[in-house]
Predicted model as a PDB file, atoms N, CA, C, CB and O in Angstrom, pLDDT in the B-factor column:
MODEL        1                                                                  
ATOM      1  N   MET A   1       0.827  -1.187   0.000  1.00 87.00           N  
ATOM      2  CA  MET A   1       0.000   0.000   0.000  1.00 87.00           C  
ATOM      3  C   MET A   1       0.874   1.254   0.000  1.00 87.00           C  
ATOM      4  CB  MET A   1      -0.942  -0.004   1.208  1.00 87.00           C  
ATOM      5  O   MET A   1       0.580   2.212  -0.714  1.00 87.00           O  
ATOM      6  N   GLU A   2       1.942   1.252   0.795  1.00 88.00           N  
ATOM      7  CA  GLU A   2       2.820   2.418   0.841  1.00 88.00           C  
ATOM      8  C   GLU A   2       3.476   2.677  -0.511  1.00 88.00           C  
ATOM      9  CB  GLU A   2       3.890   2.230   1.911  1.00 88.00           C  
ATOM     10  O   GLU A   2       3.671   3.829  -0.897  1.00 88.00           O  
ATOM     11  N   ALA A   3       3.812   1.621  -1.224  1.00 91.00           N  
ATOM     12  CA  ALA A   3       4.418   1.776  -2.550  1.00 91.00           C  
ATOM     13  C   ALA A   3       3.431   2.456  -3.506  1.00 91.00           C  
ATOM     14  CB  ALA A   3       4.856   0.397  -3.115  1.00 91.00           C  
ATOM     15  O   ALA A   3       3.828   3.293  -4.318  1.00 91.00           O  
ATOM     16  N   GLU A   4       2.154   2.099  -3.410  1.00 89.00           N  
ATOM     17  CA  GLU A   4       1.134   2.729  -4.253  1.00 89.00           C  
ATOM     18  C   GLU A   4       0.989   4.211  -3.922  1.00 89.00           C  
ATOM     19  CB  GLU A   4      -0.216   2.018  -4.083  1.00 89.00           C  
ATOM     20  O   GLU A   4       0.864   5.046  -4.818  1.00 89.00           O  
ATOM     21  N   VAL A   5       1.007   4.527  -2.641  1.00 82.00           N  
ATOM     22  CA  VAL A   5       0.898   5.927  -2.219  1.00 82.00           C  
ATOM     23  C   VAL A   5       2.117   6.709  -2.704  1.00 82.00           C  
ATOM     24  CB  VAL A   5       0.765   6.029  -0.673  1.00 82.00           C  
ATOM     25  O   VAL A   5       1.972   7.816  -3.223  1.00 82.00           O  
ATOM     26  N   ASP A   6       3.309   6.150  -2.542  1.00 85.00           N  
ATOM     27  CA  ASP A   6       4.532   6.812  -3.002  1.00 85.00           C  
ATOM     28  C   ASP A   6       4.492   7.057  -4.507  1.00 85.00           C  
ATOM     29  CB  ASP A   6       5.762   5.972  -2.640  1.00 85.00           C  
ATOM     30  O   ASP A   6       4.919   8.111  -4.979  1.00 85.00           O  
ATOM     31  N   LYS A   7       3.984   6.089  -5.255  1.00 87.00           N  
ATOM     32  CA  LYS A   7       3.878   6.232  -6.710  1.00 87.00           C  
ATOM     33  C   LYS A   7       2.903   7.360  -7.063  1.00 87.00           C  
ATOM     34  CB  LYS A   7       3.419   4.899  -7.358  1.00 87.00           C  
ATOM     35  O   LYS A   7       3.172   8.151  -7.966  1.00 87.00           O  
ATOM     36  N   ALA A   8       1.782   7.433  -6.362  1.00 79.00           N  
ATOM     37  CA  ALA A   8       0.789   8.483  -6.618  1.00 79.00           C  
ATOM     38  C   ALA A   8       1.348   9.859  -6.268  1.00 79.00           C  
ATOM     39  CB  ALA A   8      -0.497   8.216  -5.813  1.00 79.00           C  
ATOM     40  O   ALA A   8       1.106  10.824  -6.993  1.00 79.00           O  
ATOM     41  N   VAL A   9       2.084   9.961  -5.178  1.00 76.00           N  
ATOM     42  CA  VAL A   9       2.687  11.232  -4.774  1.00 76.00           C  
ATOM     43  C   VAL A   9       3.715  11.673  -5.810  1.00 76.00           C  
ATOM     44  CB  VAL A   9       3.344  11.109  -3.378  1.00 76.00           C  
ATOM     45  O   VAL A   9       3.756  12.848  -6.175  1.00 76.00           O  
ATOM     46  N   GLU A  10       4.533  10.759  -6.281  1.00 80.00           N  
ATOM     47  CA  GLU A  10       5.541  11.091  -7.287  1.00 80.00           C  
ATOM     48  C   GLU A  10       4.893  11.562  -8.584  1.00 80.00           C  
ATOM     49  CB  GLU A  10       6.438   9.883  -7.559  1.00 80.00           C  
ATOM     50  O   GLU A  10       5.407  12.463  -9.245  1.00 80.00           O  
ATOM     51  N   LYS A  11       3.774  10.960  -8.944  1.00 78.00           N  
ATOM     52  CA  LYS A  11       3.059  11.371 -10.152  1.00 78.00           C  
ATOM     53  C   LYS A  11       2.594  12.824 -10.026  1.00 78.00           C  
ATOM     54  CB  LYS A  11       1.852  10.440 -10.412  1.00 78.00           C  
ATOM     55  O   LYS A  11       2.696  13.598 -10.977  1.00 78.00           O  
ATOM     56  N   VAL A  12       2.088  13.184  -8.859  1.00 73.00           N  
ATOM     57  CA  VAL A  12       1.634  14.561  -8.629  1.00 73.00           C  
ATOM     58  C   VAL A  12       2.827  15.513  -8.626  1.00 73.00           C  
ATOM     59  CB  VAL A  12       0.857  14.667  -7.292  1.00 73.00           C  
ATOM     60  O   VAL A  12       2.758  16.602  -9.195  1.00 73.00           O  
ATOM     61  N   LYS A  13       3.915  15.104  -7.986  1.00 75.00           N  
ATOM     62  CA  LYS A  13       5.089  15.969  -7.898  1.00 75.00           C  
ATOM     63  C   LYS A  13       5.699  16.267  -9.270  1.00 75.00           C  
ATOM     64  CB  LYS A  13       6.133  15.328  -7.003  1.00 75.00           C  
ATOM     65  O   LYS A  13       6.290  17.329  -9.466  1.00 75.00           O  
ATOM     66  N   THR A  14       5.560  15.353 -10.204  1.00 77.00           N  
ATOM     67  CA  THR A  14       6.178  15.541 -11.518  1.00 77.00           C  
ATOM     68  C   THR A  14       5.182  16.002 -12.579  1.00 77.00           C  
ATOM     69  CB  THR A  14       6.831  14.254 -11.967  1.00 77.00           C  
ATOM     70  O   THR A  14       5.528  16.070 -13.759  1.00 77.00           O  
ATOM     71  N   ALA A  15       3.971  16.314 -12.183  1.00 75.00           N  
ATOM     72  CA  ALA A  15       2.968  16.797 -13.142  1.00 75.00           C  
ATOM     73  C   ALA A  15       3.348  18.185 -13.630  1.00 75.00           C  
ATOM     74  CB  ALA A  15       1.556  16.818 -12.504  1.00 75.00           C  
ATOM     75  O   ALA A  15       3.972  18.962 -12.908  1.00 75.00           O  
ATOM     76  N   GLY A  16       2.968  18.484 -14.851  1.00 77.00           N  
ATOM     77  CA  GLY A  16       3.216  19.823 -15.392  1.00 77.00           C  
ATOM     78  C   GLY A  16       4.603  19.970 -15.967  1.00 77.00           C  
ATOM     79  O   GLY A  16       5.216  18.998 -16.407  1.00 77.00           O  
ATOM     80  N   LEU A  17       5.094  21.195 -15.958  1.00 84.00           N  
ATOM     81  CA  LEU A  17       6.416  21.484 -16.515  1.00 84.00           C  
ATOM     82  C   LEU A  17       7.525  20.868 -15.672  1.00 84.00           C  
ATOM     83  CB  LEU A  17       6.625  22.989 -16.626  1.00 84.00           C  
ATOM     84  O   LEU A  17       7.401  20.788 -14.449  1.00 84.00           O  
ATOM     85  N   PRO A  18       8.598  20.438 -16.306  1.00 88.00           N  
ATOM     86  CA  PRO A  18       9.744  19.929 -15.543  1.00 88.00           C  
ATOM     87  C   PRO A  18      10.371  21.043 -14.696  1.00 88.00           C  
ATOM     88  CB  PRO A  18      10.802  19.325 -16.498  1.00 88.00           C  
ATOM     89  O   PRO A  18      10.300  22.218 -15.054  1.00 88.00           O  
ATOM     90  N   ALA A  19      10.976  20.668 -13.586  1.00 88.00           N  
ATOM     91  CA  ALA A  19      11.592  21.641 -12.681  1.00 88.00           C  
ATOM     92  C   ALA A  19      12.637  22.489 -13.402  1.00 88.00           C  
ATOM     93  CB  ALA A  19      12.233  20.926 -11.490  1.00 88.00           C  
ATOM     94  O   ALA A  19      12.748  23.686 -13.137  1.00 88.00           O  
ATOM     95  N   ALA A  20      13.407  21.880 -14.311  1.00 93.00           N  
ATOM     96  CA  ALA A  20      14.440  22.631 -15.030  1.00 93.00           C  
ATOM     97  C   ALA A  20      13.833  23.772 -15.849  1.00 93.00           C  
ATOM     98  CB  ALA A  20      15.235  21.694 -15.947  1.00 93.00           C  
ATOM     99  O   ALA A  20      14.413  24.854 -15.931  1.00 93.00           O  
ATOM    100  N   GLU A  21      12.689  23.535 -16.444  1.00 93.00           N  
ATOM    101  CA  GLU A  21      12.010  24.568 -17.237  1.00 93.00           C  
ATOM    102  C   GLU A  21      11.526  25.703 -16.334  1.00 93.00           C  
ATOM    103  CB  GLU A  21      10.819  23.960 -18.017  1.00 93.00           C  
ATOM    104  O   GLU A  21      11.648  26.876 -16.685  1.00 93.00           O  
ATOM    105  N   ILE A  22      10.990  25.356 -15.200  1.00 91.00           N  
ATOM    106  CA  ILE A  22      10.509  26.369 -14.249  1.00 91.00           C  
ATOM    107  C   ILE A  22      11.683  27.184 -13.708  1.00 91.00           C  
ATOM    108  CB  ILE A  22       9.733  25.702 -13.079  1.00 91.00           C  
ATOM    109  O   ILE A  22      11.600  28.406 -13.592  1.00 91.00           O  
ATOM    110  N   ASN A  23      12.785  26.491 -13.375  1.00 94.00           N  
ATOM    111  CA  ASN A  23      13.968  27.179 -12.860  1.00 94.00           C  
ATOM    112  C   ASN A  23      14.593  28.086 -13.909  1.00 94.00           C  
ATOM    113  CB  ASN A  23      14.996  26.168 -12.375  1.00 94.00           C  
ATOM    114  O   ASN A  23      15.141  29.136 -13.573  1.00 94.00           O  
ATOM    115  N   LYS A  24      14.516  27.688 -15.191  1.00 96.00           N  
ATOM    116  CA  LYS A  24      15.050  28.512 -16.267  1.00 96.00           C  
ATOM    117  C   LYS A  24      14.318  29.857 -16.329  1.00 96.00           C  
ATOM    118  CB  LYS A  24      14.935  27.774 -17.614  1.00 96.00           C  
ATOM    119  O   LYS A  24      14.880  30.857 -16.776  1.00 96.00           O  
ATOM    120  N   ARG A  25      13.087  29.869 -15.886  1.00 95.00           N  
ATOM    121  CA  ARG A  25      12.285  31.103 -15.843  1.00 95.00           C  
ATOM    122  C   ARG A  25      12.547  31.915 -14.574  1.00 95.00           C  
ATOM    123  CB  ARG A  25      10.796  30.764 -15.936  1.00 95.00           C  
ATOM    124  O   ARG A  25      11.860  32.897 -14.294  1.00 95.00           O  
ATOM    125  N   LYS A  26      13.557  31.483 -13.816  1.00 96.00           N  
ATOM    126  CA  LYS A  26      13.925  32.120 -12.540  1.00 96.00           C  
ATOM    127  C   LYS A  26      12.798  32.013 -11.516  1.00 96.00           C  
ATOM    128  CB  LYS A  26      14.283  33.597 -12.764  1.00 96.00           C  
ATOM    129  O   LYS A  26      12.568  32.929 -10.727  1.00 96.00           O  
ATOM    130  N   GLN A  27      12.098  30.877 -11.545  1.00 94.00           N  
ATOM    131  CA  GLN A  27      11.047  30.590 -10.584  1.00 94.00           C  
ATOM    132  C   GLN A  27      11.375  29.273  -9.878  1.00 94.00           C  
ATOM    133  CB  GLN A  27       9.653  30.524 -11.281  1.00 94.00           C  
ATOM    134  O   GLN A  27      12.247  28.526 -10.321  1.00 94.00           O  
ATOM    135  N   LEU A  28      10.681  28.999  -8.795  1.00 93.00           N  
ATOM    136  CA  LEU A  28      10.845  27.754  -8.057  1.00 93.00           C  
ATOM    137  C   LEU A  28       9.572  26.928  -8.169  1.00 93.00           C  
ATOM    138  CB  LEU A  28      11.190  28.029  -6.575  1.00 93.00           C  
ATOM    139  O   LEU A  28       8.474  27.475  -8.270  1.00 93.00           O  
ATOM    140  N   THR A  29       9.725  25.611  -8.150  1.00 88.00           N  
ATOM    141  CA  THR A  29       8.557  24.745  -8.088  1.00 88.00           C  
ATOM    142  C   THR A  29       7.968  24.833  -6.685  1.00 88.00           C  
ATOM    143  CB  THR A  29       8.923  23.271  -8.453  1.00 88.00           C  
ATOM    144  O   THR A  29       8.618  25.328  -5.765  1.00 88.00           O  
ATOM    145  N   VAL A  30       6.756  24.361  -6.525  1.00 86.00           N  
ATOM    146  CA  VAL A  30       6.141  24.378  -5.198  1.00 86.00           C  
ATOM    147  C   VAL A  30       6.972  23.553  -4.223  1.00 86.00           C  
ATOM    148  CB  VAL A  30       4.694  23.842  -5.258  1.00 86.00           C  
ATOM    149  O   VAL A  30       7.080  23.916  -3.051  1.00 86.00           O  
ATOM    150  N   TRP A  31       7.558  22.458  -4.679  1.00 86.00           N  
ATOM    151  CA  TRP A  31       8.360  21.599  -3.800  1.00 86.00           C  
ATOM    152  C   TRP A  31       9.661  22.285  -3.409  1.00 86.00           C  
ATOM    153  CB  TRP A  31       8.659  20.256  -4.485  1.00 86.00           C  
ATOM    154  O   TRP A  31      10.117  22.126  -2.277  1.00 86.00           O  
ATOM    155  N   GLN A  32      10.270  23.042  -4.315  1.00 92.00           N  
ATOM    156  CA  GLN A  32      11.469  23.805  -3.987  1.00 92.00           C  
ATOM    157  C   GLN A  32      11.143  24.913  -2.991  1.00 92.00           C  
ATOM    158  CB  GLN A  32      12.095  24.398  -5.258  1.00 92.00           C  
ATOM    159  O   GLN A  32      11.937  25.205  -2.097  1.00 92.00           O  
ATOM    160  N   ARG A  33       9.979  25.524  -3.147  1.00 92.00           N  
ATOM    161  CA  ARG A  33       9.552  26.557  -2.203  1.00 92.00           C  
ATOM    162  C   ARG A  33       9.341  25.962  -0.816  1.00 92.00           C  
ATOM    163  CB  ARG A  33       8.261  27.236  -2.690  1.00 92.00           C  
ATOM    164  O   ARG A  33       9.723  26.562   0.189  1.00 92.00           O  
ATOM    165  N   PHE A  34       8.735  24.784  -0.766  1.00 91.00           N  
ATOM    166  CA  PHE A  34       8.545  24.105   0.518  1.00 91.00           C  
ATOM    167  C   PHE A  34       9.900  23.819   1.165  1.00 91.00           C  
ATOM    168  CB  PHE A  34       7.748  22.788   0.328  1.00 91.00           C  
ATOM    169  O   PHE A  34      10.074  24.059   2.360  1.00 91.00           O  
ATOM    170  N   ASP A  35      10.853  23.313   0.399  1.00 91.00           N  
ATOM    171  CA  ASP A  35      12.190  23.018   0.938  1.00 91.00           C  
ATOM    172  C   ASP A  35      12.843  24.274   1.500  1.00 91.00           C  
ATOM    173  CB  ASP A  35      13.088  22.403  -0.152  1.00 91.00           C  
ATOM    174  O   ASP A  35      13.523  24.215   2.524  1.00 91.00           O  
ATOM    175  N   TYR A  36      12.641  25.403   0.841  1.00 94.00           N  
ATOM    176  CA  TYR A  36      13.231  26.665   1.263  1.00 94.00           C  
ATOM    177  C   TYR A  36      12.543  27.225   2.509  1.00 94.00           C  
ATOM    178  CB  TYR A  36      13.160  27.675   0.131  1.00 94.00           C  
ATOM    179  O   TYR A  36      13.206  27.728   3.416  1.00 94.00           O  
ATOM    180  N   LEU A  37      11.230  27.139   2.549  1.00 94.00           N  
ATOM    181  CA  LEU A  37      10.440  27.806   3.581  1.00 94.00           C  
ATOM    182  C   LEU A  37      10.215  26.972   4.842  1.00 94.00           C  
ATOM    183  CB  LEU A  37       9.121  28.190   3.013  1.00 94.00           C  
ATOM    184  O   LEU A  37      10.293  27.495   5.953  1.00 94.00           O  
ATOM    185  N   LEU A  38       9.939  25.689   4.675  1.00 95.00           N  
ATOM    186  CA  LEU A  38       9.481  24.859   5.792  1.00 95.00           C  
ATOM    187  C   LEU A  38      10.625  24.175   6.527  1.00 95.00           C  
ATOM    188  CB  LEU A  38       8.512  23.816   5.293  1.00 95.00           C  
ATOM    189  O   LEU A  38      11.671  23.880   5.949  1.00 95.00           O  
ATOM    190  N   ASP A  39      10.402  23.930   7.814  1.00 97.00           N  
ATOM    191  CA  ASP A  39      11.369  23.160   8.587  1.00 97.00           C  
ATOM    192  C   ASP A  39      11.418  21.737   8.037  1.00 97.00           C  
ATOM    193  CB  ASP A  39      11.003  23.159  10.104  1.00 97.00           C  
ATOM    194  O   ASP A  39      10.371  21.137   7.792  1.00 97.00           O  
ATOM    195  N   PRO A  40      12.616  21.188   7.838  1.00 94.00           N  
ATOM    196  CA  PRO A  40      12.750  19.853   7.244  1.00 94.00           C  
ATOM    197  C   PRO A  40      11.963  18.786   8.003  1.00 94.00           C  
ATOM    198  CB  PRO A  40      14.212  19.457   7.191  1.00 94.00           C  
ATOM    199  O   PRO A  40      11.967  18.743   9.234  1.00 94.00           O  
ATOM    200  N   GLY A  41      11.296  17.938   7.247  1.00 91.00           N  
ATOM    201  CA  GLY A  41      10.591  16.801   7.819  1.00 91.00           C  
ATOM    202  C   GLY A  41       9.275  17.099   8.498  1.00 91.00           C  
ATOM    203  O   GLY A  41       8.698  16.210   9.124  1.00 91.00           O  
ATOM    204  N   THR A  42       8.777  18.330   8.396  1.00 93.00           N  
ATOM    205  CA  THR A  42       7.533  18.659   9.104  1.00 93.00           C  
ATOM    206  C   THR A  42       6.319  18.739   8.188  1.00 93.00           C  
ATOM    207  CB  THR A  42       7.691  19.967   9.828  1.00 93.00           C  
ATOM    208  O   THR A  42       5.194  18.807   8.684  1.00 93.00           O  
ATOM    209  N   TRP A  43       6.502  18.735   6.867  1.00 87.00           N  
ATOM    210  CA  TRP A  43       5.386  18.859   5.935  1.00 87.00           C  
ATOM    211  C   TRP A  43       4.504  17.614   5.975  1.00 87.00           C  
ATOM    212  CB  TRP A  43       5.902  19.097   4.509  1.00 87.00           C  
ATOM    213  O   TRP A  43       4.984  16.498   5.777  1.00 87.00           O  
ATOM    214  N   THR A  44       3.226  17.810   6.230  1.00 86.00           N  
ATOM    215  CA  THR A  44       2.232  16.748   6.175  1.00 86.00           C  
ATOM    216  C   THR A  44       1.135  17.230   5.243  1.00 86.00           C  
ATOM    217  CB  THR A  44       1.669  16.388   7.605  1.00 86.00           C  
ATOM    218  O   THR A  44       0.434  18.199   5.536  1.00 86.00           O  
ATOM    219  N   ARG A  45       0.996  16.548   4.128  1.00 77.00           N  
ATOM    220  CA  ARG A  45       0.059  16.950   3.092  1.00 77.00           C  
ATOM    221  C   ARG A  45      -1.345  16.477   3.419  1.00 77.00           C  
ATOM    222  CB  ARG A  45       0.494  16.410   1.740  1.00 77.00           C  
ATOM    223  O   ARG A  45      -1.541  15.338   3.845  1.00 77.00           O  
ATOM    224  N   SER A  46      -2.305  17.337   3.222  1.00 73.00           N  
ATOM    225  CA  SER A  46      -3.697  16.963   3.358  1.00 73.00           C  
ATOM    226  C   SER A  46      -4.129  16.232   2.094  1.00 73.00           C  
ATOM    227  CB  SER A  46      -4.589  18.206   3.620  1.00 73.00           C  
ATOM    228  O   SER A  46      -3.656  16.547   1.001  1.00 73.00           O  
ATOM    229  N   THR A  47      -5.004  15.281   2.233  1.00 62.00           N  
ATOM    230  CA  THR A  47      -5.478  14.536   1.067  1.00 62.00           C  
ATOM    231  C   THR A  47      -6.728  15.166   0.469  1.00 62.00           C  
ATOM    232  CB  THR A  47      -5.760  13.088   1.445  1.00 62.00           C  
ATOM    233  O   THR A  47      -7.265  14.655  -0.514  1.00 62.00           O  
ATOM    234  N   ARG A  48      -7.190  16.249   1.037  1.00 61.00           N  
ATOM    235  CA  ARG A  48      -8.380  16.925   0.511  1.00 61.00           C  
ATOM    236  C   ARG A  48      -8.083  17.578  -0.826  1.00 61.00           C  
ATOM    237  CB  ARG A  48      -8.889  17.973   1.504  1.00 61.00           C  
ATOM    238  O   ARG A  48      -6.953  17.975  -1.105  1.00 61.00           O  
ATOM    239  N   LEU A  49      -9.109  17.679  -1.638  1.00 58.00           N  
ATOM    240  CA  LEU A  49      -9.056  18.406  -2.907  1.00 58.00           C  
ATOM    241  C   LEU A  49      -8.001  17.878  -3.871  1.00 58.00           C  
ATOM    242  CB  LEU A  49      -8.799  19.855  -2.644  1.00 58.00           C  
ATOM    243  O   LEU A  49      -7.342  18.663  -4.552  1.00 58.00           O  
ATOM    244  N   GLN A  50      -7.833  16.579  -3.937  1.00 58.00           N  
ATOM    245  CA  GLN A  50      -6.915  15.979  -4.902  1.00 58.00           C  
ATOM    246  C   GLN A  50      -7.737  15.165  -5.896  1.00 58.00           C  
ATOM    247  CB  GLN A  50      -5.838  15.084  -4.189  1.00 58.00           C  
ATOM    248  O   GLN A  50      -7.978  13.977  -5.681  1.00 58.00           O  
ATOM    249  N   PRO A  51      -8.167  15.801  -6.978  1.00 62.00           N  
ATOM    250  CA  PRO A  51      -9.068  15.129  -7.922  1.00 62.00           C  
ATOM    251  C   PRO A  51      -8.372  14.033  -8.721  1.00 62.00           C  
ATOM    252  CB  PRO A  51      -9.667  16.141  -8.874  1.00 62.00           C  
ATOM    253  O   PRO A  51      -7.223  14.185  -9.137  1.00 62.00           O  
ATOM    254  N   ASN A  52      -9.069  12.952  -8.925  1.00 64.00           N  
ATOM    255  CA  ASN A  52      -8.552  11.860  -9.744  1.00 64.00           C  
ATOM    256  C   ASN A  52      -9.129  11.907 -11.147  1.00 64.00           C  
ATOM    257  CB  ASN A  52      -8.861  10.515  -9.098  1.00 64.00           C  
ATOM    258  O   ASN A  52      -8.710  11.146 -12.019  1.00 64.00           O  
ATOM    259  N   GLU A  53     -10.091  12.798 -11.372  1.00 66.00           N  
ATOM    260  CA  GLU A  53     -10.788  12.845 -12.649  1.00 66.00           C  
ATOM    261  C   GLU A  53      -9.996  13.547 -13.749  1.00 66.00           C  
ATOM    262  CB  GLU A  53     -12.104  13.529 -12.473  1.00 66.00           C  
ATOM    263  O   GLU A  53     -10.208  13.262 -14.928  1.00 66.00           O  
ATOM    264  N   ASN A  54      -9.090  14.455 -13.394  1.00 66.00           N  
ATOM    265  CA  ASN A  54      -8.372  15.166 -14.448  1.00 66.00           C  
ATOM    266  C   ASN A  54      -7.085  14.421 -14.832  1.00 66.00           C  
ATOM    267  CB  ASN A  54      -8.043  16.602 -13.995  1.00 66.00           C  
ATOM    268  O   ASN A  54      -6.609  13.567 -14.085  1.00 66.00           O  
ATOM    269  N   VAL A  55      -6.542  14.749 -15.979  1.00 68.00           N  
ATOM    270  CA  VAL A  55      -5.386  14.039 -16.534  1.00 68.00           C  
ATOM    271  C   VAL A  55      -4.169  14.139 -15.618  1.00 68.00           C  
ATOM    272  CB  VAL A  55      -5.040  14.592 -17.914  1.00 68.00           C  
ATOM    273  O   VAL A  55      -3.439  13.162 -15.450  1.00 68.00           O  
ATOM    274  N   GLU A  56      -3.947  15.313 -15.026  1.00 64.00           N  
ATOM    275  CA  GLU A  56      -2.767  15.517 -14.195  1.00 64.00           C  
ATOM    276  C   GLU A  56      -2.860  14.820 -12.843  1.00 64.00           C  
ATOM    277  CB  GLU A  56      -2.545  16.984 -13.986  1.00 64.00           C  
ATOM    278  O   GLU A  56      -1.835  14.504 -12.240  1.00 64.00           O  
ATOM    279  N   GLY A  57      -4.073  14.579 -12.363  1.00 61.00           N  
ATOM    280  CA  GLY A  57      -4.248  13.984 -11.042  1.00 61.00           C  
ATOM    281  C   GLY A  57      -4.006  14.971  -9.914  1.00 61.00           C  
ATOM    282  O   GLY A  57      -3.845  14.574  -8.760  1.00 61.00           O  
ATOM    283  N   THR A  58      -3.979  16.248 -10.240  1.00 62.00           N  
ATOM    284  CA  THR A  58      -3.768  17.273  -9.230  1.00 62.00           C  
ATOM    285  C   THR A  58      -4.511  18.536  -9.645  1.00 62.00           C  
ATOM    286  CB  THR A  58      -2.255  17.558  -9.030  1.00 62.00           C  
ATOM    287  O   THR A  58      -4.827  18.722 -10.820  1.00 62.00           O  
ATOM    288  N   ASN A  59      -4.785  19.398  -8.679  1.00 65.00           N  
ATOM    289  CA  ASN A  59      -5.410  20.678  -8.999  1.00 65.00           C  
ATOM    290  C   ASN A  59      -4.480  21.834  -8.657  1.00 65.00           C  
ATOM    291  CB  ASN A  59      -6.738  20.829  -8.251  1.00 65.00           C  
ATOM    292  O   ASN A  59      -4.887  22.995  -8.686  1.00 65.00           O  
ATOM    293  N   ASN A  60      -3.230  21.513  -8.334  1.00 68.00           N  
ATOM    294  CA  ASN A  60      -2.209  22.504  -7.988  1.00 68.00           C  
ATOM    295  C   ASN A  60      -2.544  23.306  -6.749  1.00 68.00           C  
ATOM    296  CB  ASN A  60      -2.003  23.439  -9.132  1.00 68.00           C  
ATOM    297  O   ASN A  60      -2.064  24.428  -6.586  1.00 68.00           O  
ATOM    298  N   VAL A  61      -3.362  22.745  -5.873  1.00 74.00           N  
ATOM    299  CA  VAL A  61      -3.647  23.342  -4.579  1.00 74.00           C  
ATOM    300  C   VAL A  61      -3.020  22.424  -3.544  1.00 74.00           C  
ATOM    301  CB  VAL A  61      -5.200  23.534  -4.337  1.00 74.00           C  
ATOM    302  O   VAL A  61      -3.328  21.233  -3.495  1.00 74.00           O  
ATOM    303  N   TYR A  62      -2.142  22.976  -2.719  1.00 77.00           N  
ATOM    304  CA  TYR A  62      -1.414  22.169  -1.752  1.00 77.00           C  
ATOM    305  C   TYR A  62      -1.808  22.585  -0.347  1.00 77.00           C  
ATOM    306  CB  TYR A  62       0.106  22.304  -1.953  1.00 77.00           C  
ATOM    307  O   TYR A  62      -1.441  23.658   0.133  1.00 77.00           O  
ATOM    308  N   HIS A  63      -2.559  21.716   0.294  1.00 79.00           N  
ATOM    309  CA  HIS A  63      -3.009  21.938   1.659  1.00 79.00           C  
ATOM    310  C   HIS A  63      -2.159  21.062   2.557  1.00 79.00           C  
ATOM    311  CB  HIS A  63      -4.538  21.626   1.829  1.00 79.00           C  
ATOM    312  O   HIS A  63      -1.860  19.916   2.223  1.00 79.00           O  
ATOM    313  N   GLY A  64      -1.777  21.604   3.687  1.00 85.00           N  
ATOM    314  CA  GLY A  64      -1.020  20.776   4.600  1.00 85.00           C  
ATOM    315  C   GLY A  64      -0.673  21.509   5.884  1.00 85.00           C  
ATOM    316  O   GLY A  64      -1.102  22.637   6.127  1.00 85.00           O  
ATOM    317  N   LEU A  65       0.116  20.829   6.687  1.00 91.00           N  
ATOM    318  CA  LEU A  65       0.553  21.330   7.977  1.00 91.00           C  
ATOM    319  C   LEU A  65       2.056  21.174   8.033  1.00 91.00           C  
ATOM    320  CB  LEU A  65      -0.146  20.584   9.157  1.00 91.00           C  
ATOM    321  O   LEU A  65       2.587  20.127   7.664  1.00 91.00           O  
ATOM    322  N   ALA A  66       2.750  22.207   8.492  1.00 94.00           N  
ATOM    323  CA  ALA A  66       4.211  22.157   8.601  1.00 94.00           C  
ATOM    324  C   ALA A  66       4.670  23.209   9.599  1.00 94.00           C  
ATOM    325  CB  ALA A  66       4.889  22.379   7.215  1.00 94.00           C  
ATOM    326  O   ALA A  66       3.901  24.081  10.005  1.00 94.00           O  
ATOM    327  N   LYS A  67       5.927  23.112   9.981  1.00 96.00           N  
ATOM    328  CA  LYS A  67       6.513  24.125  10.856  1.00 96.00           C  
ATOM    329  C   LYS A  67       7.360  25.082  10.029  1.00 96.00           C  
ATOM    330  CB  LYS A  67       7.365  23.468  11.973  1.00 96.00           C  
ATOM    331  O   LYS A  67       8.058  24.687   9.095  1.00 96.00           O  
ATOM    332  N   ILE A  68       7.273  26.355  10.406  1.00 96.00           N  
ATOM    333  CA  ILE A  68       8.107  27.402   9.851  1.00 96.00           C  
ATOM    334  C   ILE A  68       8.797  28.074  11.026  1.00 96.00           C  
ATOM    335  CB  ILE A  68       7.273  28.428   8.995  1.00 96.00           C  
ATOM    336  O   ILE A  68       8.149  28.682  11.879  1.00 96.00           O  
ATOM    337  N   SER A  69      10.113  27.959  11.061  1.00 96.00           N  
ATOM    338  CA  SER A  69      10.895  28.500  12.192  1.00 96.00           C  
ATOM    339  C   SER A  69      10.375  27.972  13.522  1.00 96.00           C  
ATOM    340  CB  SER A  69      10.852  30.042  12.192  1.00 96.00           C  
ATOM    341  O   SER A  69      10.290  28.710  14.503  1.00 96.00           O  
ATOM    342  N   GLY A  70      10.031  26.694  13.547  1.00 96.00           N  
ATOM    343  CA  GLY A  70       9.613  26.041  14.780  1.00 96.00           C  
ATOM    344  C   GLY A  70       8.150  26.233  15.161  1.00 96.00           C  
ATOM    345  O   GLY A  70       7.712  25.694  16.178  1.00 96.00           O  
ATOM    346  N   LYS A  71       7.384  26.982  14.378  1.00 96.00           N  
ATOM    347  CA  LYS A  71       5.980  27.203  14.689  1.00 96.00           C  
ATOM    348  C   LYS A  71       5.105  26.542  13.656  1.00 96.00           C  
ATOM    349  CB  LYS A  71       5.668  28.691  14.770  1.00 96.00           C  
ATOM    350  O   LYS A  71       5.390  26.609  12.460  1.00 96.00           O  
ATOM    351  N   TRP A  72       4.035  25.898  14.106  1.00 95.00           N  
ATOM    352  CA  TRP A  72       3.130  25.202  13.198  1.00 95.00           C  
ATOM    353  C   TRP A  72       2.361  26.202  12.347  1.00 95.00           C  
ATOM    354  CB  TRP A  72       2.157  24.308  13.981  1.00 95.00           C  
ATOM    355  O   TRP A  72       1.936  27.257  12.819  1.00 95.00           O  
ATOM    356  N   ALA A  73       2.196  25.844  11.094  1.00 93.00           N  
ATOM    357  CA  ALA A  73       1.445  26.694  10.159  1.00 93.00           C  
ATOM    358  C   ALA A  73       0.591  25.800   9.273  1.00 93.00           C  
ATOM    359  CB  ALA A  73       2.406  27.584   9.291  1.00 93.00           C  
ATOM    360  O   ALA A  73       0.955  24.654   9.009  1.00 93.00           O  
ATOM    361  N   VAL A  74      -0.533  26.316   8.818  1.00 87.00           N  
ATOM    362  CA  VAL A  74      -1.419  25.587   7.920  1.00 87.00           C  
ATOM    363  C   VAL A  74      -1.340  26.239   6.551  1.00 87.00           C  
ATOM    364  CB  VAL A  74      -2.888  25.569   8.453  1.00 87.00           C  
ATOM    365  O   VAL A  74      -2.007  25.795   5.617  1.00 87.00           O  
TER     366      VAL A  74                                                      
ENDMDL                                                                          
END                                                                             
């Protein structure tokens, strides 16, 4: 079951433009922004609002809970 979840998460993470293309535009991907902003290992993604009906399997809305500078944030 965990392997299936990991596969689904990876599919969402790689949806859309490749990271190299986004970085070439001098922008960061949402995952790069999370790495920069959030305390390591604290991100917990909400499973709400993740549609399976569209081709990408994501709606580009990321809900979750994490710490920023030691304080919990939603």
